[in-house]
N, C-alpha and C positions, 0 to 999 in steps of 0.2 A: 468289477463292481466293488464299491466300498461298503463292506458289511457293517462296520461299526463306525458311527460318526464320532470321531475323537474331538471334533470341535463342539462347542456348546450348542445345545438345541435352543437357539435364541429366536424362536419363531414368534415371540411376543404375541401369542395366540390371539388375544383380543382384550378388550377392556370389558370386564364382566361385572354384572350385578346379581345379587340375590338377597332374599330376606326370608327368615323363618316366620311364617304367619299361618298358623293352623286354623282351619275351619272357615276361611273366608272364600266366598265365591268370586268368580271373575278376576279381574286384574285392575290395578291402578298404579301407574308408573309416572311419577312427577319428576320433571327435569328443569333445572335452571342453569343456563349457560351464560357466562360472561364472554365478552369478545365475540358475540353473535348477535347481529342486528336484525335478522330476518324474523318474520312473524309465524313461520311454519316449520315444523319438524316432521320427519317421516320415520315410522317404525317398520322395519322389514325383518325378514328372517332368511336364513340360509338353508337350502335343501339341495343336497348333492353339490354340484358346481355352479349353481345358480342362486340368485337372490330374488325375493318376492316381497311386495309391499303388503303389510298387515294392517297398519293403522296410520293416522296422521293426527297432529294436534296443533292448535293455534295458541299463541302466547296470550296469557291473561294480563290484567293491569299490574300484577305484582311480579311479572317476569317469569311465570311458571308455564311450562307445557305439560299437559296431562293426557297420557294415553290411558283409556279406561274402557272397561266393559263390565257391568255389574253382574252379568249372568254367566258368561263364558270365559273360562280360563285359557291362558295361552299354553300351547304345548311347550315342554321344556326344550331349551336349546340356545343357540347363539343368535341373538337378534341385533339388527343393525339400526343405529340411530344416524339418520342421513341429514346432513345440514345443507341447506340451500344457500346460494345459488350454484356453488361450484361442486356440489355433490361430494364434499369431504364427509367422511363418516368415521365413527368408532363403533365398537360392538359391545353389547352387554349380554350377560348370562342370566337366563331366567330358569329357575328350577321349579319343581312341582309345587311346593308350598311357599315359594319366594316370589310372589307376584304383586305385593303391596309395599312399595318402598319409594323413597325419593333420593335424588342425588344432585349434587352441584358440581360443576367443573368449568374450567376455562376451555372454551370451544377451540382454542388454538393448541392447547396442550393438555388434553384430557388424561393422558397417562400419568402425568406428574401431579395433577390437581384433583382428580375425581374423588369425592368422598360421599359416602352414603349414610343414610340414617336408617337404623333398624336392619342392617344387612351385614352381620359379622362375617359371613362366608365371603361376601364381596370385598370387604375391607382387607381380609387376609389375602385374597387373591391379588389385590392391587399391590400389597406389600411384596408379594412374590414377583409380580411383573416388574416392579421397580428394582428389586434385587437382581432380576435377570438383566435388566437394562444396564445396571452398573457393571455386572460381570462381563457383559458383552463388550463394553468399552475397554475394560481391563484386558480381555482376551485379544481384542484387535491390536492393542499396543504390543502384546507379547508375540503375536503372529508375525509382526514386522521383523522381529528379532530372529526368526527361524529361517530367514532367507539365506541364499548362498553367499551373500556378501559378508556375512558374519562368521566369526570363528566357531569352531566346534563346541568350545566351552560355553559360549554365549547362547548358541542354539540349544544345547542340552539343558541349560538352566531355564530358558524360556519354555521348552517343551515340558519340563517338570512342573513349572508354574501353571501351564495350561492344563496339565493332568490334574493338578490340585483344584483348579477352578471347576473342572468337570465333576470331580468327586464332591465338591462343596454344593454344586447345583443339584446333583443327584440326591445327596443327603437331605437338602432342603425340600426337594420334591417329595421324597419318600415320607418325611415327617409330616408334611402338609397333608398328604393323602391319608396317612394314618389317623390324623386328628379330625379329618372331615370325610369319613367313610360314607359311601352311598350318596354323595353329592355329585352334581354335574361337574363341579370344579375338579374333584378328585378323578372322575372318569376321564376328563379332558387331559389332565396332566399325565396320568398313568398311560393313557392311550397314545400320547405323543412320544413316550419313551421308547427307544430301541432296546431290544433284548441284549443281554450279555452273551456273547458267543465265545465258547472255549477255543483254545489254540490248537488242540489235537497235536501236541508236540511229538508224539510217537510216530507221526506220519511225515514223509518227505514233503518238501514245500509244495510241489504240484498237487499232491493229494490232500494236503492240509487245506489249501484254498478251496478245493472242491467240497471237502467235508464241512468246512465252515459255511460255505454257500448253502448247502442243503440243510444244515442245522438252522441257519438264519431263516430260510424259507419255511421250514417245517414248524418253527416256533414263532413265526412272524406275528401271529395274532395273540400271543400269550398275554400281552399287557393291555389288550383292548377287548371290551365286552361287545361282541357283535350282536347280542340280543338286548343291549341296554337302550331302551327307547329314548333316553335322554340325549343320546349321541346322534339320533337321526337328523335333527336340524342343526348340525355342526359341520364345519369343514374338516374337522379332524378325522371323522369316520370315513368321509368320502375320499380324502387324500390317502388315507391308509389303504383302503380297498383299491383305489386306482393305481397306486404305486405297485401293489402286489401283482395286479393283472398286467400292467403295462411294462414293468421293469423286472420283476422277479420271475415271471413266467416267460419262458422262451416263446418268442412270437411265432408260434406254429399253432394251427387250429386245434390239434389234439391236446397240446399242453395248456392252451388258454381255456379250452373246454373243461379240462380237469380242474383248473384253478377257479373258474367261475362256479363249477359244481360244488367245490369245497366251500367257497364263501357262502353260497346260497343255502347249503345244508347246515352250516353253522348258524346262519341267521334264521332258519325256518321256525324255531320256537317262538320268535317274535313276529307276529303277522304284519305289523306296520312296516318294520324294517325289511322283512323278506319281500313284501309286496313292492316297496319302492325300488329295491335293487333288482328284483326279477324283471320288472318293467323296464328299468334303466338298461340292463344288459340286453334284453330282447330288442329294444329300439336301437341301441348303439350298434349291435351287430347286424341288424336289418339294414342299416344305412351305410355300413362299412364298405369302402371301395377297395379294400386290400384284398388281393387275389386269394381265394380259398377261405376267407373268414366267414363266408356264408355257412360253413360247416359248424361254426360256433352257434349260429342262430338255430340250425337244425337240432343241435345237441340240447339247447335250452328248451325248445318246444317238446322234444321227445321225453326229456327227463323231468319236466315240471308241468307244462301245460297239458300234455297228453295224459298225465297221471292224475289230473284233477287237483293240482296244487295251486291253481289260480282261480278259485271259485268266484271271485269278483268280476271275472271277464264275462261280458255279455255273449250269449250263444252265437250271434252273427259274427262278432269279432273273433271269438274262439275258432269258429269254422274257417274264417279267412286265414288265421294264423296257422292252423293245422294244414290247410290246403297248400299254403306257401311252403311249408316244410316238406310236405309230400312231394311237391314238384321239384324242390331243390335237391332232395336227397339222391336221386338217381344220377345227377350230373355234378356231384361234388368231385373235387380233385381226388384221384385214387379209385374212383368208380369206373366200371366198364361203360363206355359210351353206348347209348342206345343206337341200334342199327336203324337206318332209314333208307328206303328205296326211292330213288328220284328218276327224273326223265332228262335225257340229254336233248340237244337241239334237233337231232334226227328222229326223236320219238322213242329211241331205245331206252331201256332202263339200266340203271346201275345202282348198286347199294354202297353205302359207306364201307361195309366190310369187304367189298370186292377190291378195294384199293390196298395194294401191298406196298408198303414203304416203311422205312424206319420211323418216320414221323409223318402224320397227316394233320394238316391244319384245316379244321372244319370252319369255313367262313360263311357267315350269313350277311347278305347285303341287299340293298334295294336301289334301283336306278334313279329313284326320285330322292334319295337320301343325300342331303348336302354334304355330310361328313364322308360318305362313301365316295362321292365325286372328288372331294378334295384329297382324301387319304389313300385311295386305291393305287395311285402311282408308287407309293412307298411299299405297298404289298407286292406289286409287280416287280419292283427292284429287288426286294428280299427274295422272291421266288427264283429269279434268274441267278442269284448268287448261291442259293442252296439246293437247287433242283438236282444237281449232280452229286449232292452229299446226303441223299436220302430223305428229301422233303418234298411232299406233294400237297397241293391245295385242293380240297373238295369244296368247290365254290357254289353256294346255294343262293340263287336269286329268289327273293321273297315276293316278287310281283305275282299277282294272281290273274287267272283267266285271260281276258282280252288285253291285259297289260304285259303278258309274257314276252311279246315280241320286242319290247323295250329292253329286256334283259340282253338279248343277243346284240342289239345295237350298242349297248353299253360295253359289252365284252370287247367288241371290235374297237370302239372308241378308246378304251383304256388299255388296249393291247393285252388282254387277259387270256389269249387263246391257249396258252400253255397250262392254264388251270383245268381241272375237271369241272366244267361248268354245267350245272344242273338246275332244274326247276321242279316245282310240284304245284301246278296251277290250282288244284282243288284242295291242297293240303291233306291229301289222302294218307300221307305217311304219318301225320300227326306231329310233324317236327316243331310246329309253332309252340304247342304246349309242352312237348317232350323236352325241348331245349330252352323253354322260357324265352323265346325270341321277342323281347319287348322293345328292343331298339336295334338299330344297325349303324355301323358294322358291329358284328359280334363274332368272337373267335373262340374256338376250343382247340387245344393242342393235344393230340393223341400219340401214344407210342405205337410200335408195330402191332401190339396185341389189342389196340383200340382202348387202352386205358387212358383216362383223362389225366394228363400230367400238368396242365395249366389251362387257364381260360380267361376270357374277358381282357385279353391283352390288346392295348390300343395299337394301331398300325405304326405309330411312332416308336413303340417299344418292341415291336414284333421281331425286328432283326436282332436286337440285343438278346432277347430271350432265346430265339432259335440258335444263335451262335453258342450260347451256353449249353443248350441241350445237345447240339450236334458235336461240339468239341468234346463234351463228356463222353458221348457215345463212341467217338473215334478213339479217345484215350483208352476206354475199356477194351476195345478190340485189338489194341496193339499187344 
């Protein structure tokens, strides 16, 4: 992982506007665009990784579009000016007291041409964007000189020039933020900066890299205010948070849970930001198809919703969220699988814990399930390959009552006789809710002690997963 981006941060974040106008209610944003022939403009905003429409305006006889509301102000943030019909857009910045202004621009080249009236902050920011654009062009030319086809002296000179550009950009950013403290512009620029990571020269190279990684991760949010409401409707905050969770956190449920908890606890003093990201994380991990990531969902519920930290949630919805977490917790990876007693074809009983094998695949299926019909041959093939290497399948047919006879027909048809085939016609074992059998086929992989080591593996992936577990087990026993 590249801890410090030595290249310029030329994200050309956006085209931004703002105006200092104290004591005015609502907002009025006047826009005149040359090289734009349509009669309508759209004003939207960014929230998380999505954009939403806020307002629209029709052109008047003088060529002006006016977005306005005389009573309600806009939340600060990054707003999108969307141009029809091809949906080209640029972005403007709106601050708390900067909501009454006008600007003119060439619709084809807003970065180079946009000028505002009454918005000193915005004019400064456009100077900064143009400065970045020029430095980007310079840097791209220098990068071409650092390729392997050039001599060492040429590459060294180019790298030195690139480093100088980096320092010039950082100096410009720092001075601009210092002169414009407490503005959205300053928060955006500061928030987009990477932190400076020390070299730890006293450590050997291998430990140096590890130390720098942990320093970068621990100080990752030093330059961004996670409680600054001005950043909520910007892509800078979302991208920063998303990179931390998806890239800096090892993609393991425990590590991700710790990372999510850290972010939410830092955000908690600001209710609006905390609310948005708490709901975002809950929904994201509720829908995740990655094996084991339901543990992150349970963590969020237990550490935030169960502790009364989401008071905006309706009681019925909160009850559903809590119930889901309670059902998921006993069947998370690493938990002891709940025991269930089932019936074999001859009417005798057998429990899951009666099965003694290095690995037990708990398989739920239904004879009317189209996926089961299509995919069961792959499970049969896998079982034949690994049955002599410590793998057994506890095969639960989920058909009920008078449909149970179809289970045994299916077993014969698909040649599943080597499985431990069982049923529970009245669901007296409670397996349906115990294992949240909401669809079939569904699998849980258990070790010899009936600890869940994986789950919800598709039949297509089952052989690959079992090969990994069996091979690791055999290697340990050598």
